[in-house]
C-alpha positions as CSV (number, residue, x, y, z in Angstrom):
1,M,85.6,77.4,122.7
2,I,86.4,73.8,121.8
3,Y,85.2,71.8,118.7
4,Q,85.3,68.0,118.8
5,A,85.7,66.6,115.4
6,S,84.2,63.3,114.2
7,N,87.6,61.6,114.6
8,G,87.8,62.6,118.3
9,L,90.2,65.4,117.8
10,E,89.5,68.4,120.0
11,L,90.3,71.7,118.3
12,E,90.7,74.9,120.4
13,I,89.0,77.7,118.6
14,V,90.3,81.3,118.6
15,L,87.4,83.5,117.5
16,N,87.9,86.9,115.9
17,R,85.0,89.0,115.1
18,K,85.3,90.9,111.8
19,N,83.1,93.4,110.0
20,N,82.7,91.2,106.9
21,K,80.2,88.9,105.3
22,N,82.1,85.7,105.1
23,I,83.7,83.3,107.6
24,Y,87.3,82.1,107.3
25,F,89.1,79.2,108.9
26,R,92.8,78.8,109.4
27,I,95.1,76.4,111.4
28,K,98.2,78.0,112.6
29,E,101.5,76.6,113.9
30,D,100.1,76.3,117.5
31,L,97.5,73.9,115.9
32,K,94.6,76.0,117.0
33,L,91.7,76.8,114.7
34,Y,91.5,80.5,114.0
35,V,88.1,81.7,112.9
36,N,87.4,85.1,111.5
37,A,83.6,85.5,111.7
38,P,81.1,88.2,110.9
39,L,79.9,90.3,113.9
40,F,76.3,89.0,113.8
41,L,77.0,85.3,113.5
42,S,76.2,83.3,116.7
43,K,78.5,80.7,118.2
44,D,76.1,77.9,117.4
45,S,76.1,79.0,113.8
46,I,79.9,79.1,113.8
47,L,80.1,75.6,115.2
48,K,77.7,74.4,112.6
49,L,79.8,75.9,109.8
50,I,82.9,74.3,111.3
51,Q,81.2,70.9,111.2
52,E,80.2,71.5,107.6
53,N,83.8,72.3,106.6
54,E,85.3,69.7,108.9
55,E,87.0,67.7,106.2
56,N,89.0,70.7,104.8
57,I,89.8,71.9,108.4
58,L,91.2,68.5,109.3
59,K,93.3,68.5,106.1
60,M,94.7,71.9,107.2
61,Y,95.3,70.5,110.7
62,N,97.2,67.4,109.5
63,K,99.3,69.5,107.1
64,M,100.3,71.9,109.9
65,A,100.9,69.0,112.3
66,N,103.2,67.2,109.8
67,K,105.1,70.5,109.3
68,A,105.7,70.8,113.0
69,I,107.1,67.3,113.1
70,E,109.4,68.0,110.1
71,N,110.7,71.1,111.9
72,D,112.0,68.9,114.6
73,K,114.1,67.0,112.1
74,F,117.4,67.9,110.3
75,W,117.4,67.2,106.6
76,Y,120.8,66.5,105.1
77,L,121.5,65.1,101.6
78,G,118.2,63.4,101.2
79,K,117.8,62.0,104.7
80,S,116.1,63.2,107.8
81,Y,117.7,63.0,111.2
82,I,116.1,63.4,114.7
83,I,117.8,66.3,116.5
84,N,119.3,65.4,119.9
85,F,121.0,67.9,122.1
86,I,124.3,67.1,124.0
87,D,126.2,69.1,126.6
88,S,129.5,69.5,124.6
89,G,131.4,68.4,121.6
90,D,131.2,68.4,117.8
91,I,128.2,67.5,115.7
92,F,127.9,63.8,114.9
93,F,125.5,61.5,113.2
94,K,124.4,58.0,114.4
95,D,121.8,56.0,112.7
96,E,118.8,58.3,112.2
97,N,120.0,60.8,114.8
98,V,122.1,63.9,114.7
99,Y,123.7,65.2,118.0
100,T,124.5,68.8,118.6
101,I,125.0,71.4,121.3
102,S,122.5,73.8,119.9
103,L,120.5,74.7,116.8
104,E,123.0,77.5,116.2
105,Q,125.8,75.0,116.0
106,L,123.7,72.8,113.6
107,D,123.0,75.8,111.4
108,K,126.7,76.7,111.2
109,F,127.5,73.1,110.3
110,Y,124.8,73.2,107.5
111,Q,126.2,76.5,106.1
112,S,129.7,75.2,106.1
113,Q,128.6,72.0,104.2
114,V,126.8,74.1,101.7
115,I,130.0,75.8,100.7
116,K,132.1,72.6,100.8
117,I,129.7,70.3,99.0
118,F,128.3,72.8,96.5
119,T,131.8,73.9,95.5
120,Q,132.9,70.4,95.2
121,E,130.0,69.3,93.0
122,V,130.3,72.4,90.7
123,E,134.0,71.5,90.1
124,I,132.9,68.0,89.0
125,A,130.1,69.3,86.8
126,K,132.4,71.8,85.0
127,K,134.2,68.8,83.5
128,C,131.1,68.1,81.4
129,F,131.6,71.3,79.5
130,S,134.2,73.0,77.4
131,K,134.8,76.7,77.1
132,L,132.8,77.6,80.2
133,P,133.3,81.3,81.2
134,E,134.9,82.2,84.5
135,F,132.0,82.7,86.9
136,T,131.4,83.4,90.6
137,L,129.5,80.9,92.7
138,K,127.0,82.2,95.2
139,F,124.7,80.5,97.8
140,R,121.5,81.8,99.4
141,K,118.1,80.5,100.4
142,M,115.5,81.1,97.8
143,R,111.8,80.5,97.9
144,T,110.9,80.0,94.2
145,R,114.1,78.9,92.5
146,W,116.6,76.1,93.0
147,G,119.3,78.0,91.0
148,V,119.9,81.1,89.0
149,C,122.4,81.8,86.2
150,N,123.2,85.4,85.5
151,T,125.0,85.3,82.2
152,F,125.6,89.1,82.2
153,K,127.3,89.2,85.7
154,K,128.8,85.7,85.2
155,T,127.3,84.3,88.4
156,I,125.6,81.1,89.4
157,T,123.5,81.2,92.6
158,L,122.4,77.9,94.2
159,N,119.6,77.6,96.7
160,T,121.0,76.5,100.1
161,E,117.9,74.3,100.6
162,L,119.4,71.9,98.0
163,L,121.6,70.5,100.7
164,K,118.5,68.8,102.1
165,K,118.0,66.9,98.8
166,D,119.7,63.9,97.3
167,I,123.1,65.0,95.9
168,E,122.0,63.8,92.5
169,L,119.3,66.5,92.5
170,L,121.9,69.1,93.5
171,D,124.0,67.9,90.5
172,Y,121.1,68.3,88.2
173,V,120.5,72.0,89.2
174,I,124.2,72.7,88.8
175,I,124.2,71.2,85.3
176,H,121.0,73.1,84.5
177,E,122.4,76.4,85.4
178,L,125.8,75.8,83.7
179,C,123.9,75.1,80.5
180,H,122.4,78.6,80.6
181,F,125.9,80.0,79.8
182,F,125.4,78.4,76.3
183,E,121.6,78.7,75.9
184,G,119.9,81.6,77.7
185,N,116.3,80.2,77.5
186,H,114.7,76.8,77.8
187,S,114.7,76.0,74.1
188,K,115.0,72.5,72.6
189,N,118.7,73.1,72.2
190,F,119.0,73.9,75.9
191,W,117.3,70.6,77.0
192,K,119.5,68.6,74.5
193,L,122.5,70.2,76.2
194,V,121.2,69.3,79.6
195,E,120.5,65.7,78.5
196,Q,124.0,65.2,77.3
197,A,125.4,66.0,80.7
198,Y,122.5,64.7,82.8
199,P,120.5,62.0,80.9
200,N,118.0,61.5,83.7
201,Y,117.1,65.2,83.9
202,K,113.3,64.6,83.5
203,E,113.2,62.5,86.6
204,A,115.2,65.1,88.5
205,R,112.8,67.8,87.4
206,K,109.8,65.8,88.6
207,K,111.4,65.4,92.0
208,L,112.2,69.0,92.3
209,R,109.1,70.2,90.5
210,Y,111.5,72.3,88.5
């Protein structure tokens, strides 16, 4: 079943009948419209409901389409690069392009840069403080946090997704987590300490939605 939107877009509909009272719409990564509809609802009624909810459905479609485009790009230190595949050789950047043998090679490069750049920036940030405790630096991908400071275990964990951001934002997260060794919560004293080392912290927070 196909639905033609008012803007000319043709949406392929994947219809699933469910034993429920409501109808649900969802656009998945294949850019098809998945419809969970009650058993008794006719196809004409479904198409009418799609038309009535077209604005929201198209918003979902555009969001997923943009996500698909971004997945074809390599984000590195605040810039996006179009991924190009070559037969052999090391990764290299040229203009707005990155050249690689495979996505696996690109991922290995990314992980190596996480260790190199994050460690380097932490060493620079440590100079903003005196009497910092000895701590272990860790890296992992996190969904809800850019960084975590465990004052009990003396560890700082940085989100590997930060390598996709401007390096100034990485520096802010590092400063933020280092400050927790002195102030465990987000009190006024904590933010004063952050501001001393990173005066533009409010702008960085907005960009990261920290």
